[in-house]
C-alpha positions in Angstrom: 49.0 124.0 26.5 47.7 123.4 23.1 44.0 124.9 22.9 41.2 123.0 21.7 37.7 124.0 20.9 34.8 122.8 19.0 36.0 124.1 15.6 39.8 123.5 16.1 40.9 119.8 16.2 43.9 119.7 17.2 45.9 122.8 17.6 49.7 122.6 16.7 51.5 124.4 19.5 51.6 125.1 23.2 50.0 128.4 24.2 48.8 129.9 27.6 45.3 128.8 28.5 42.5 131.3 27.9 39.5 132.0 30.1 38.6 132.7 33.6 41.7 130.9 35.0 44.2 132.3 32.4 46.0 134.5 34.8 46.3 131.7 37.3 47.6 129.4 34.8 49.6 131.5 32.4 52.8 130.8 34.2 52.5 127.2 33.7 53.3 127.0 29.9 57.0 126.5 30.1 59.3 125.6 27.1 59.7 122.0 26.2 63.0 121.8 27.6 62.1 122.2 31.3 63.8 119.6 33.7 62.3 116.4 35.2 61.7 118.2 38.5 59.3 120.7 36.9 56.8 118.5 35.1 53.8 120.0 33.6 50.5 118.4 34.4 47.6 118.0 31.9 44.1 116.6 33.0 41.8 114.6 30.6 38.2 114.4 31.8 36.2 112.1 29.6 32.8 113.0 29.6 29.4 111.7 27.8 26.4 113.9 28.8 27.7 115.0 32.2 26.3 118.6 32.2 25.2 118.2 35.8 28.5 116.9 37.2 31.2 118.2 35.0 31.5 121.6 36.8 32.4 119.9 40.1 35.0 117.9 38.4 36.6 120.7 37.0 36.4 123.0 39.9 37.9 120.3 41.9 41.1 120.4 39.6 41.4 124.1 40.0 41.2 123.8 43.7 44.3 121.5 43.9 47.1 122.7 46.0 49.2 122.3 42.9 46.6 123.1 40.2 47.3 121.6 36.7 48.5 123.6 33.7 45.5 122.5 31.6 42.0 120.7 32.2 40.5 119.2 29.0 37.2 117.7 28.8 36.9 115.0 26.4 33.5 115.5 25.2 32.4 112.2 23.7 29.3 112.2 21.4 27.5 114.7 23.9 24.0 115.7 23.1 23.6 118.0 26.2 25.4 121.1 27.6 28.5 119.3 28.8 30.9 121.2 26.4 29.4 124.5 27.3 29.4 124.1 31.1 33.1 122.8 30.8 34.0 126.0 29.0 32.4 128.2 31.4 34.3 126.5 34.1 37.8 127.3 32.7 38.3 123.9 30.8 39.1 123.4 27.2 37.0 121.0 25.3 38.0 118.2 23.0 35.4 116.9 20.8 35.8 113.4 19.7 35.5 112.4 16.1 33.3 109.4 14.9 34.3 107.6 18.2 32.6 104.2 18.6 34.8 103.0 21.4 33.4 104.7 24.3 35.7 105.9 27.1 38.7 104.3 25.8 38.4 105.5 22.3 37.7 109.0 23.3 40.8 109.0 25.5 42.8 107.6 22.7 41.7 110.4 20.4 42.7 113.0 23.1 46.0 111.4 23.8 47.0 111.1 20.2 46.5 115.0 20.3 48.0 115.7 23.6 51.2 113.4 23.8 53.2 115.2 21.0 53.3 118.3 23.1 54.6 116.6 26.4 58.1 115.6 27.5 58.6 112.3 28.9 58.5 113.6 32.4 55.2 115.3 32.1 52.3 114.1 33.8 48.8 113.1 32.6 46.0 112.9 35.1 42.9 111.0 33.8 39.8 111.6 35.9 36.1 110.6 35.5 33.5 113.2 35.1 31.5 112.2 38.0 34.4 112.3 40.5 35.9 115.1 42.7 39.5 114.9 43.8 41.0 115.6 47.1 42.7 118.9 47.1 45.8 117.3 47.8 45.7 114.6 45.1 47.9 116.1 42.4 50.5 117.1 44.9 50.6 113.7 46.7 50.7 111.8 43.2 53.5 114.0 42.0 55.5 113.1 45.2 55.0 109.3 44.7 56.4 109.0 41.3 59.9 107.7 41.3 62.1 105.7 38.7 60.0 102.5 39.4 56.6 104.0 39.6 54.7 104.4 36.3 51.3 105.5 37.5 49.5 106.6 40.5 45.8 105.9 41.2 43.2 107.2 43.6 41.7 105.8 46.6 38.0 106.1 46.2 35.2 106.9 48.4 31.4 107.1 47.8 29.6 110.3 47.8 26.7 110.8 50.2 23.3 109.6 49.3 21.6 106.6 47.9 20.0 105.2 51.0 20.9 101.8 52.1 22.5 100.7 49.0 24.6 103.7 48.7 25.8 103.2 52.3 26.5 99.6 51.5 28.8 100.9 48.5 30.5 103.4 50.7 31.3 100.7 53.2 32.8 98.4 50.4 35.0 101.4 49.2 36.0 101.9 52.7 37.4 98.4 53.1 39.1 98.6 49.7 41.0 101.7 50.9 41.8 99.8 54.2 43.3 96.9 52.2 45.4 99.3 49.9 46.6 101.0 53.1 47.6 97.6 54.6 49.6 96.8 51.4 51.7 99.9 51.5 49.7 101.8 49.0 50.2 99.3 45.9 47.2 99.7 43.6 45.7 96.4 42.2 43.7 98.6 39.9 44.4 102.1 38.3 40.9 103.6 39.0 39.2 105.4 36.3 38.0 107.9 39.0 41.6 109.3 39.0 45.0 108.3 37.8 48.1 110.2 36.9 50.6 108.6 34.2 54.1 109.7 33.1 53.7 110.7 29.6 56.7 108.3 28.9 54.8 105.3 30.3 51.9 106.1 28.0 54.0 106.1 25.0 55.6 102.9 26.0 52.3 101.3 26.5 51.2 102.3 23.0 54.4 101.2 21.5 54.1 98.0 23.3 50.7 97.3 21.7 51.9 98.4 18.2 54.8 95.9 18.4 52.5 93.0 19.6 53.9 92.9 23.2 50.6 94.0 24.5 47.1 93.4 22.9 44.1 95.6 22.7 44.7 97.6 19.6 47.6 100.0 18.8 46.8 103.1 21.0 47.4 103.8 24.7 44.0 102.4 25.9 42.9 98.9 25.0 39.8 99.0 22.7 39.2 95.0 23.4 38.4 95.5 27.2 35.3 96.4 28.9 37.4 97.8 31.7 40.0 99.7 30.2 41.1 100.9 33.6 41.9 97.3 34.9 43.6 96.5 31.5 45.9 99.5 31.5 47.0 98.6 35.0 48.2 95.1 33.8 49.9 96.9 30.8 51.7 99.3 33.0 52.8 96.4 35.2 53.8 94.2 32.3 56.2 96.9 31.2 57.9 96.6 34.6 56.5 99.7 36.5 54.9 99.8 39.8 51.4 101.2 40.5 50.5 103.0 43.6 47.5 104.5 45.4 48.7 106.5 48.4 46.2 107.5 51.2 46.5 111.1 50.1 45.2 110.5 46.7 41.5 110.4 47.9 38.7 110.9 45.4 34.7 110.9 45.9 32.9 109.2 43.3 29.4 108.4 42.4 27.4 105.5 44.0 24.7 103.6 42.0 21.2 104.6 43.5 19.6 101.3 42.3 20.2 97.7 42.0 19.9 97.6 38.2 22.4 100.3 37.8 24.9 98.5 40.3 24.3 95.3 38.5 25.2 96.8 35.2 28.2 98.5 36.7 29.6 95.3 38.5 29.0 93.1 35.7 31.1 95.4 33.5 33.7 95.5 36.1 33.7 91.7 37.0 33.4 90.5 33.2 36.0 92.9 32.2 38.4 91.7 34.8 38.0 87.9 33.9 38.3 88.7 30.1 41.6 90.6 30.7 42.9 87.8 32.6 42.0 85.4 29.8 43.7 87.8 27.3 46.8 88.2 29.2 47.1 84.7 30.3 49.3 83.5 33.3 52.3 85.8 33.8 54.1 86.8 36.8 52.0 90.0 36.8 48.7 88.1 36.4 49.3 85.4 38.7 48.1 87.4 41.8 45.0 88.5 39.9 44.3 85.0 39.0 44.7 84.0 42.7 42.3 86.7 43.8 39.6 85.6 41.2 39.9 82.0 42.4 39.5 82.9 46.2 36.5 85.2 45.1 34.9 82.1 43.4 36.0 79.7 46.3 34.6 82.2 48.9 31.3 82.5 47.1 30.9 78.8 46.6 31.6 78.0 50.1 29.1 80.7 51.4 26.5 79.0 49.1 27.2 75.5 50.4 27.4 76.7 54.0 24.0 78.4 53.6 22.5 75.2 51.8 24.0 73.0 54.7 22.5 75.2 57.5 19.1 75.4 55.9 18.9 71.5 55.5 20.1 71.1 59.1 17.8 73.4 60.8 14.8 72.1 58.6 15.6 68.5 59.5 17.1 68.6 63.1 16.4 72.1 64.3 18.6 74.8 65.7 22.1 72.8 66.3 23.1 75.3 69.1 26.1 77.4 69.4 29.8 75.9 68.8 32.6 77.8 70.9 35.0 77.4 67.9 32.6 78.7 65.2 31.3 81.3 67.6 34.7 82.5 68.0 35.4 82.5 64.2 32.2 84.5 63.7 33.3 87.1 66.4 36.5 87.6 64.6 34.7 88.2 61.3 32.4 90.7 62.8 35.2 92.5 64.5 37.2 92.8 61.2 34.0 94.0 59.5 33.6 96.6 62.0 37.1 97.8 62.4 37.3 98.3 58.4 34.6 100.7 58.3 35.1 102.5 61.5 36.1 105.7 59.6 32.6 105.7 58.1 31.0 106.8 61.4 28.4 105.4 63.6 26.0 104.3 60.9 28.6 102.3 59.2 29.6 100.5 62.4 26.0 99.7 63.3 25.2 98.4 59.8 28.4 96.1 60.1 27.2 94.8 63.5 23.9 93.9 62.0 25.7 91.6 59.6 22.5 90.6 57.7 22.5 93.5 55.2 26.0 93.1 54.3 25.3 89.3 53.9 22.7 90.0 51.3 25.0 92.6 49.6 27.8 89.8 49.6 25.2 87.4 47.9 24.7 90.1 45.2 28.4 90.2 44.5 28.4 86.3 44.4 25.6 86.4 41.8 27.5 88.9 39.8 30.7 86.8 39.8 28.9 83.5 38.7 26.9 85.4 36.0 30.2 86.9 34.8 32.0 83.7 34.7 29.1 81.8 32.9 28.9 84.5 30.5 32.7 84.2 29.8 32.4 80.3 29.5 29.5 80.9 27.1 31.4 83.6 25.2 28.2 85.9 25.3 28.8 89.3 24.6 28.6 91.8 27.6 27.5 95.2 26.4 29.0 98.4 27.8 25.9 100.1 29.5 26.3 103.6 30.8 25.7 103.9 34.6 
């Protein structure tokens, strides 16, 4: 792989990697005429001031059952020791140059350097710096690719900690993983926590932007989207490829420790998803996403009306008593909540049975949805705030 360091940007040729992992990876710098059955794997880890977490992310890659040929930390405007820690852990460091477009801009610069060194069948894994991949992630993702699959994303789970708020996020992630499993591993979103692309597909996305078929600039990742991961999912699907998230591609990612941080994260996710749909318009790819957003809004509004109705009924007439029909519906709802988090252990099951904490958590998400929708209607700017 082409070496990168703080003073060389970029190098011109493939060379065996240097450093503590050189002997382990030196065999994996084959000639460019290797076959499709032997793709090389390059890992890009975008990082902005991640000195405390970057080592775990890198070591998670070297611990893969099928290690990559190269791990490159994309150090974007770092003012801490991210680059130094990355180098000590066997990664090469790519320093962005005058990047003002956050994660997407940094990845575009790195991909412009990397892609000329890759064949169409080589693989590029993009991973967040606050994430550790399951040791089987790379091997599972590689085995998932076929002629119709253009990218393979991770199934993310929350790391320990964070108190009650952290537990609620972990339960939310468990349910998302459960839903993916029920749909046969089809990915709705190629999560930034970890996604592997065919190099050919990334080239096709870039070419589609340059030809005007896709918006968002003229590089691989859109510079017009708050949620580049959601946008590139739609881009890959628009080009006719499938996106998958098999169960073996598990990743462990950071949970937000406070409500303000969670609010900023989810506002960015939700507002970005809405803006991406606005920019893409109604297509056969986006139809399902439009329906999903409609159902989210309908569910949130229905819940609000139900709470209002029950509050008025109880205040005016007292407790209405139990209805067999609605009691049955409620029991089904509770059972679904419990079953979907059973893998999270006793604490998750008990929290699901209590219902009230999760109802309050749902109300938080409803507030995020309506605030994002209102901001979209008013065309106010939603700023990217690091979390």
